[in-house]
Residue, then its C-alpha position, 0 to 999 in steps of 0.5 A: m450097784s451089787l452084783p446079781v447073785i444066781a442059786v445053783t440047786n440041784v435035782s439031778t438023780c445022778l449028781k451028788d450036791e458034792q460033785v455040782e458044788a464042786v464045778l461052781p469055781a470052774l462056772q464061776r471063773q468061766v462066767s466072769q471072763d466069758f460072759g463077764a467080757y461079751w455082755d458087760l456084767d459079772c454075777t456071783l454063782r451061788f450052792l442053794p441047796k434042794d430044802g434052801t430058800l432062795v432069796k429074793g430077787w436071787w435068780q436061778m438056776v437048776v441041775t437036773d437029769d430031764p432038761d425037760q423036767a415038768g415044773l423048771w421051765g421058768i421057775t417063780n418065787 
């Protein structure tokens, strides 16, 4: 079984794409070590630019300035 992929997309006006992409190795380590140990499941984090196409079957996590930003709860394809 292949690992789920979570696309991380930056829509923040405070952070640059390079800044968000730079923390992915640390986030990946935390997900693999901490969440993986607890949930017995791992995933792969991938940076996806705003204009990128979400691959079918991937999940998406969005970095935003305001977590209550309209339209960002329950993004669907």
